[in-house]
Structures are given as C-alpha cells and as structure tokens.
C-alpha positions as CSV (number, residue, x, y, z in Angstrom):
1,M,-32.9,88.5,-27.2
2,T,-35.0,85.3,-27.6
3,H,-35.0,84.4,-24.0
4,R,-36.0,87.9,-23.0
5,L,-38.9,88.0,-25.5
6,V,-40.2,84.5,-24.6
7,G,-39.9,85.4,-20.9
8,A,-41.9,88.6,-21.4
9,I,-44.6,86.8,-23.4
10,W,-44.9,84.0,-20.9
11,G,-45.0,86.5,-18.0
12,L,-47.8,88.4,-19.7
13,I,-49.8,85.2,-20.4
14,V,-49.6,84.2,-16.7
15,L,-50.4,87.8,-15.6
16,A,-53.5,87.9,-17.9
17,T,-54.7,84.5,-16.6
18,L,-54.4,85.6,-13.0
19,A,-56.1,88.9,-13.6
20,L,-58.8,88.1,-16.2
21,L,-59.9,84.6,-15.3
22,P,-61.2,85.5,-11.8
23,L,-63.0,88.6,-13.3
24,A,-64.6,86.5,-15.9
25,V,-66.3,84.2,-13.3
26,R,-66.8,86.9,-10.7
27,D,-70.6,86.5,-10.7
28,R,-70.3,82.8,-9.9
29,L,-68.0,83.2,-6.9
30,P,-69.0,83.9,-3.2
31,E,-67.8,87.0,-1.4
32,P,-65.4,86.4,0.3
33,L,-63.5,83.5,-1.2
34,A,-62.3,80.4,0.6
35,T,-58.5,80.6,0.3
36,H,-57.2,78.1,2.8
37,W,-58.3,74.6,3.8
38,G,-57.6,72.4,6.8
39,N,-60.2,69.7,7.4
40,G,-62.3,72.1,5.5
41,P,-62.3,75.7,4.4
42,D,-61.0,77.7,7.4
43,R,-59.9,81.0,6.0
44,S,-61.4,83.5,3.6
45,T,-60.2,86.6,1.6
46,A,-62.2,89.3,-0.1
47,F,-62.3,88.9,-3.9
48,T,-60.4,92.1,-4.6
49,S,-57.7,91.4,-2.0
50,H,-57.3,87.8,-3.4
51,L,-56.9,89.2,-6.9
52,V,-54.3,91.7,-5.9
53,I,-52.3,89.1,-3.9
54,S,-52.4,86.6,-6.7
55,V,-51.1,89.1,-9.2
56,L,-48.3,90.3,-6.9
57,L,-47.2,86.7,-6.1
58,W,-46.4,86.4,-9.8
59,L,-45.2,89.9,-10.6
60,L,-42.4,89.8,-8.0
61,P,-40.6,86.6,-9.2
62,W,-41.3,87.5,-12.9
63,A,-39.7,91.0,-12.4
64,V,-36.6,89.4,-10.7
65,M,-36.2,86.9,-13.5
66,M,-36.5,89.5,-16.2
67,G,-34.0,91.7,-14.3
68,F,-31.5,88.8,-14.5
69,A,-32.3,88.4,-18.2
70,L,-31.9,92.2,-19.0
71,H,-28.6,92.3,-17.1
72,G,-27.2,90.0,-19.7
73,R,-24.9,87.8,-17.6
74,M,-27.4,85.1,-17.3
75,A,-26.8,84.0,-20.9
76,E,-23.1,83.3,-20.2
77,R,-23.5,80.0,-18.5
78,R,-25.6,77.0,-19.6
79,M,-26.5,76.1,-16.0
80,S,-27.7,79.7,-15.3
81,R,-29.9,79.6,-18.4
82,A,-31.4,76.3,-17.3
83,Y,-32.2,77.5,-13.8
84,W,-33.7,80.7,-15.3
85,W,-36.0,78.9,-17.6
86,G,-36.9,76.3,-15.0
87,F,-37.8,78.8,-12.3
88,L,-39.7,81.1,-14.6
89,F,-42.0,78.4,-16.1
90,G,-42.2,76.3,-12.9
91,V,-43.4,79.2,-10.8
92,G,-45.7,80.4,-13.5
93,V,-47.4,77.0,-13.7
94,L,-47.5,76.9,-9.9
95,V,-49.3,80.2,-9.4
96,V,-51.8,79.5,-12.2
97,G,-52.5,76.0,-10.9
98,V,-53.1,77.3,-7.4
99,E,-55.4,80.0,-8.7
100,L,-57.4,77.6,-10.8
101,S,-57.8,75.2,-7.8
102,I,-59.1,78.0,-5.6
103,L,-61.5,79.3,-8.3
104,H,-62.8,75.7,-9.0
105,A,-63.3,75.1,-5.2
106,N,-65.4,78.3,-4.9
107,L,-67.2,78.2,-8.2
108,D,-71.0,78.3,-7.8
109,R,-70.8,78.0,-4.0
110,P,-73.4,80.2,-2.1
111,S,-70.8,80.7,0.7
112,W,-67.1,80.3,1.2
113,T,-67.7,77.8,3.9
114,G,-69.1,75.4,1.3
115,A,-66.0,75.5,-0.9
116,E,-64.4,72.0,-1.4
117,L,-60.8,71.5,-2.5
118,P,-60.2,68.0,-3.7
119,V,-57.4,66.1,-1.9
120,W,-55.6,65.5,-5.2
121,S,-55.6,69.1,-6.5
122,M,-52.5,70.4,-4.8
123,P,-50.3,67.4,-5.4
124,V,-51.3,67.6,-9.1
125,V,-50.5,71.4,-9.2
126,L,-47.1,70.8,-7.5
127,G,-46.3,67.9,-9.8
128,A,-47.2,69.9,-12.9
129,S,-45.1,72.9,-11.8
130,L,-42.1,70.6,-11.2
131,V,-42.5,68.9,-14.6
132,A,-42.9,72.3,-16.3
133,G,-39.8,73.7,-14.6
134,V,-37.6,70.7,-15.3
135,L,-38.7,70.5,-19.0
136,A,-38.3,74.3,-19.5
137,G,-34.9,74.3,-18.0
138,Y,-33.8,71.3,-20.1
139,L,-35.1,72.8,-23.4
140,G,-33.9,76.3,-22.6
141,R,-30.4,75.5,-21.5
142,G,-29.1,76.0,-25.0
143,A,-25.6,75.2,-26.2
144,A,-22.8,74.2,-23.9
145,D,-20.5,76.8,-22.4
146,Q,-17.6,77.8,-24.5
147,P,-14.7,75.6,-23.4
148,S,-11.6,77.3,-22.1
149,P,-8.6,77.3,-24.4
150,A,-7.0,73.8,-24.6
151,G,-3.9,73.4,-22.5
152,E,-1.2,70.9,-22.7
153,E,-1.8,67.2,-23.3
154,V,-2.2,65.1,-20.3
155,P,1.4,64.2,-19.3
156,R,2.8,60.8,-19.2
157,L,3.7,60.4,-15.6
158,R,6.9,59.7,-13.9
159,L,6.7,58.7,-10.3
160,R,9.8,59.0,-8.2
161,P,10.5,56.3,-5.6
162,G,8.6,57.1,-2.5
163,Q,6.7,60.0,-4.1
164,R,3.0,60.1,-3.0
165,S,0.8,61.3,-5.8
166,V,-2.9,62.0,-5.5
167,W,-5.6,62.8,-8.1
168,I,-9.0,64.2,-6.9
169,S,-12.0,65.2,-9.0
170,R,-15.6,66.0,-7.9
171,L,-18.7,66.2,-10.1
172,V,-22.1,67.4,-9.2
173,N,-25.2,67.1,-11.4
174,H,-27.2,70.2,-10.4
175,W,-30.2,69.1,-12.3
176,L,-30.4,65.7,-10.4
177,V,-30.0,67.6,-7.2
178,A,-32.8,70.0,-8.1
179,V,-35.1,67.1,-9.2
180,A,-34.3,65.1,-6.0
181,V,-34.9,68.0,-3.7
182,A,-38.0,69.3,-5.5
183,S,-39.5,65.8,-5.6
184,S,-38.9,65.4,-1.9
185,I,-40.6,68.8,-1.2
186,V,-43.6,67.9,-3.5
187,V,-44.1,64.5,-2.0
188,L,-43.7,65.7,1.6
189,A,-46.1,68.6,0.9
190,S,-48.6,66.1,-0.5
191,A,-48.3,63.9,2.6
192,V,-48.9,66.9,4.9
193,M,-51.9,68.0,2.9
194,S,-53.2,64.5,2.8
195,M,-53.0,64.2,6.6
196,R,-54.7,67.5,7.1
197,M,-57.5,66.5,4.7
198,G,-58.1,63.2,6.4
199,A,-56.7,60.9,3.8
200,P,-56.3,57.2,4.6
201,A,-53.2,56.3,6.7
202,G,-52.0,54.0,3.9
203,I,-51.8,56.8,1.4
204,V,-50.0,59.1,3.9
205,G,-47.5,56.3,4.7
206,V,-46.8,55.7,1.0
207,L,-46.1,59.4,0.5
208,I,-43.8,59.6,3.5
209,L,-41.9,56.5,2.2
210,A,-41.6,58.2,-1.2
211,T,-40.2,61.3,0.5
212,A,-37.5,59.2,2.2
213,I,-36.6,57.5,-1.1
214,A,-36.3,60.8,-2.9
215,L,-34.0,62.1,-0.1
216,F,-31.9,59.0,-0.3
217,A,-31.6,59.4,-4.1
218,S,-30.1,62.8,-3.6
219,L,-27.0,61.1,-2.1
220,F,-26.2,59.9,-5.6
221,T,-26.3,63.2,-7.4
222,S,-22.6,63.9,-6.9
223,I,-19.4,61.9,-6.8
224,T,-15.8,62.4,-5.7
225,A,-13.1,60.2,-7.3
226,R,-9.8,59.9,-5.5
227,I,-6.8,58.0,-6.8
228,T,-3.9,57.3,-4.5
229,D,-1.3,54.5,-4.2
230,N,-4.1,52.5,-2.4
231,G,-6.2,52.5,-5.5
232,L,-9.5,54.3,-6.5
233,A,-12.1,55.5,-4.1
234,I,-15.5,56.7,-5.3
235,A,-17.5,58.7,-2.7
236,F,-21.1,59.6,-3.3
237,G,-23.2,62.6,-2.1
238,P,-22.3,65.8,-0.3
239,F,-21.1,63.9,2.8
240,G,-18.8,61.5,0.9
241,W,-20.9,58.4,1.8
242,P,-21.3,55.7,0.7
243,V,-17.8,55.0,-0.6
244,R,-16.7,52.3,-3.0
245,R,-13.0,51.4,-2.9
246,I,-11.1,49.5,-5.7
247,K,-7.6,48.2,-5.0
248,L,-4.8,48.7,-7.5
249,S,-4.4,44.9,-7.6
250,K,-7.8,44.5,-9.1
251,I,-7.3,47.0,-11.9
252,E,-5.6,46.0,-15.2
253,R,-5.5,49.5,-16.8
254,A,-7.5,52.7,-17.2
255,W,-8.3,55.2,-19.9
256,S,-10.7,58.0,-20.7
257,E,-13.6,58.0,-23.2
258,T,-16.5,60.3,-24.1
259,R,-19.8,58.7,-23.4
260,R,-23.4,59.9,-23.3
261,P,-26.4,58.9,-21.1
262,S,-28.2,57.7,-24.2
263,Q,-25.4,55.1,-24.7
264,V,-25.7,53.6,-21.2
265,G,-29.4,53.8,-20.6
266,G,-29.7,57.1,-18.8
267,W,-28.4,58.9,-15.7
268,G,-27.4,57.3,-12.4
269,L,-25.9,53.9,-11.7
270,R,-26.4,51.7,-14.8
271,G,-25.5,48.1,-15.6
272,V,-24.6,45.3,-13.3
273,P,-21.6,44.6,-11.0
274,G,-18.6,43.9,-13.2
275,S,-19.9,46.0,-16.0
276,A,-21.3,49.2,-14.5
277,T,-21.5,52.9,-15.3
278,I,-21.9,55.8,-12.9
279,M,-23.4,58.4,-15.3
280,L,-24.0,61.9,-13.9
281,R,-23.5,63.8,-17.1
282,G,-22.4,63.1,-20.7
283,G,-18.8,63.8,-21.7
284,E,-15.4,62.7,-20.4
285,C,-15.4,59.5,-18.5
286,L,-12.8,57.5,-16.6
287,V,-12.9,53.8,-17.7
288,I,-11.4,51.1,-15.4
289,R,-10.8,47.6,-16.7
290,Y,-10.6,44.9,-14.0
291,R,-8.2,42.1,-14.2
292,S,-11.2,39.8,-14.1
293,G,-12.3,41.2,-17.5
294,G,-15.1,43.6,-16.3
295,Q,-15.1,47.3,-16.4
296,L,-16.4,50.4,-14.6
297,V,-17.2,53.7,-16.3
298,I,-17.3,56.9,-14.2
299,S,-18.4,60.3,-15.6
300,I,-15.9,62.7,-14.0
301,D,-13.8,65.7,-14.9
302,D,-10.2,65.5,-15.9
303,A,-10.5,61.7,-16.5
304,R,-7.4,61.5,-18.7
305,R,-5.1,62.7,-16.0
306,G,-6.7,60.4,-13.5
307,A,-6.2,57.5,-15.9
308,A,-2.6,58.4,-16.5
309,L,-1.8,58.4,-12.8
310,L,-3.7,55.2,-12.2
311,N,-1.8,53.4,-14.9
312,A,1.5,54.8,-13.6
313,L,0.6,53.5,-10.1
314,I,-0.4,50.1,-11.5
315,E,2.7,49.7,-13.6
316,G,5.2,51.5,-11.4
317,G,6.4,52.9,-14.7
318,R,8.3,56.0,-15.7
319,S,7.8,58.1,-18.8
320,D,9.0,61.6,-18.5
321,D,10.2,63.9,-15.8
322,Q,7.0,65.6,-14.8
323,P,5.7,64.4,-11.4
324,V,2.0,64.6,-10.4
325,H,0.9,66.3,-7.3
326,T,-2.5,66.8,-5.9
327,S,-5.0,67.8,-8.6
328,L,-8.2,69.2,-7.3
329,H,-11.0,70.3,-9.6
330,P,-14.0,72.4,-8.5
331,D,-17.6,71.4,-9.2
332,R,-19.0,72.3,-12.5
C-alpha cells in the first residue's frame, strides 16, 4: 500500500505543479507561448493548448504506472519495484523541468519571438530527471526477492576419463545498463541541442566524446563466465566482447565467497592486475587464486558449482559419482 500511496501523492504534486504554476503567472506570459527552439524560438502554442498538452504528457505515464501498482504484481520482484519508482519519479521531474524551462523562457516577454531558452537548461533538466530516477529506483527497490527453497549442496565432482564438462553462468546488472544507456541519451541530446543553439565546436566535441564513452561503458554491464577443460573465459557485454581467458595451468584453486561493492570500492572493474574484482552486484562471487599468488573475484551466479568444476579440472580429481554436464543459468 505504501508505494501506491506515495505514487498517488507524487502524481498529484506533479499534476498540481503543471496545472497551477502556469495559471499563476498567466498575466506575465505572451499569447501564444514559444514552445520550441532551434537557433531561436521557431514554434509557438496557445496558452490553453500548451496547458492541456503538459497535463496530458504527465497523466498518461502516471496512469500507466499506477495501473501496474494497483494490479499488485509489481511488488513481487525487486527489479520491477526499482524500475517503477525510477520511471515514476524520473518522468515526473522531466515534465516539471521542461515546463519550468518554457515558462522561464517566456516570462515577461512581450512576444513569443523574444523568448530565450538558455543552452544549459535542457541538459540540466535531463540530468536532474536521470538522477531523480536512479535515486528513486535505488531507494524504492525494497527488500531482496524471496529466495527459492534451498536445493542440494553443490556436489563434489567426479569427472570420468574423456568426459567434457562445461559450466556457464551469465549476469546482467540492469541498473548499470539503464544508467549507461540513459547517460548516453542525455549526453547525445545535449550535444544535438548545443549544435542547434550554436554552442562552440569544442563543447559539442566533448559531449560527443562523452556519448561514445558512455556507450563503451555499457559493454561492461554484463558478463558471461564459462569454465571448460581449457580454463576460464570471461566475456563482457551483450556481444560477448571483449573476452578474458585464463588457462587452467595459471590457476591454483577456486572457491566462492559473498562480497559487497562496499568491500571492493564500488561497481565495475576494481583493483589492479593480479588482484582484481569484477563487481556487478553484491552477493555470491567466484574467487580464483593464481599460482603466482594473486587472485580474481567475479560476481556471478552459481559460483560454488563453477568453483567445484574448476577445482576438479585443475586436480583431475574424483570425489563422488555425480558428473557435471552443461549448467546454464538465465539472467537475473
């Protein structure tokens, strides 16, 4: 009930802002209003039409989000809750920010042709909506999903002579994906708007470079770990590139541990070569100790089984009669 109540209150606050604020300054606005800018104001809309459009642009997504909340299934998964909160607050800040920018540009102007929209206003609005969405999603995600009933302990592996055994696990951090994609969109939109408003070429170039960096960072929001008799391969991104390969001859042993981003300095690739961590989410991690003395930590699902197979391949050992076949785990 809490998320429904807060969602309803937030929606009404945004709606009241969009409806009442323009009416409060109506006498200080030209008729019609400038609502689009190229090199200057190039499109206008009647005050009443603009007011109706602004309200509808919020009412539609708000109604959809409240429909999901009232349906009840949204609360079952942590990721669904996070997306719900992030979208609701991010879009709310976006529509209010756009409306404030338009009103400020038109305020006390004798005609819509004299309205001036600062170059920085839209990047600030887009950035604020992104921050609000990410923060709301993070704070509203709530408790972790209830784990499924515990199964058997990870088996101690027996590998028959000539048997080929494979372990595969894939992990995607949806929040890092959302942040990387949203950052790319925000920066690219800022670059396009800066070009249209005649910003210096240097600023536009920096924004385009930042877009490329954000897109490149999205390659490191997911990993696929694969253990075979050739060793461990770690592939990054949706296309499985780049790939890091570690031969069995370089590994002393492997095990699983529970580690958190706060323990390793945050998300992403942390540490230095020889003592590194690939941290996409807190929880179960596969730990590899090199024969040279260093180690590699990988946040990945089903790490205990992967470590068990890796040790069996390293030692060529036998423990019980349960063989290991391909183990494929879907994204979380």
